[in-house]
N, C-alpha and C positions, 0 to 999 in steps of 0.2 A: 355456446358456439357462436362465432361471428356470423351475422346474416347479411348486413348491408355491405356494399362494396367498401365504404369507408372503414367500417369496423374490421373487415378482412385485411385491408391495407395496414391498419394500426396493429393488428395481430402480427403481421409479417415484420413490421418495423420493430416491434417490441422484442421479437425473437432475435433479430439482428443485434439490437442494442444489448440484449442479455448476453449474447456471445462476446461482444466487445468488452462489456463490463466485467465478465467472468475472467477474460484474459488480463485485463488491467488489475483486478483484485489479486489474481494469481501472481502477477509480476511484482506487485507490492509485497506480497507475503514472501516471495523468494528473497527480495532484498532485505526484509526484516529478519528472515532466517539466517542470512549470511552474517548480519550483525550479531545475532544471538550466538552463533557458532564462534565468531571471533571473540566475543566476551567470554564464552566458556573456555576457549583456549588460553585465555589469560594474557594474550598479546595486546597491549594497549594501542600500539600503532596501527595494527591491522583492524582492530575494532573501530578506531577513530576513522580510518579510511572507509570502512564499510558503512559507518554511520553517515559520513559525508555523501556517499553514493546513494544511500537510502532516503535521505531527506528530500531531494527533488522529486523522487518517485512518489513519496507520500503527498507532497504538495500538489503534484499533478493529479493524484487521485482525488484530492479535495476539489480542484477546479473542474474536474470532469464529473463530479457528483457521485463518485464511487464510495468515498469515505467522508464522514462528517468532519467538519473543520476541527471541532474540539477533540474528536477521537485521534486525529492525526497529531494534533498538538500534544496530547497526553502521551502518545506513543513515543514521539520524538523526545519529549522532556524526560521520560523515564529511561529511555535508552541512553540519552546523553549523560544522565546522572550515573548510570551503571558503568559507562565507559570512563567517566571521570574518576569513579571510585577505584578503577584498576590501578591508577598511579599510586594510590596510598598503600 
């Protein structure tokens, strides 16, 4: 348990950051789920649109420290490949 005033303050701050980061992560997952659903539907145009909407969200997650840079790059790359494969 936090004892000093500074450690109590840091505990409060980390709780707030945790809530913010949880909301950011949830938002990213929502955008990724929309891309997955569009891919599953087989509609290439809607999948491409959903991917274009998801890419900035993933990039924002990287800059905010919620998602690792390589993780975001891997997700974007794999989704883009799957969207591209819908045309074939």
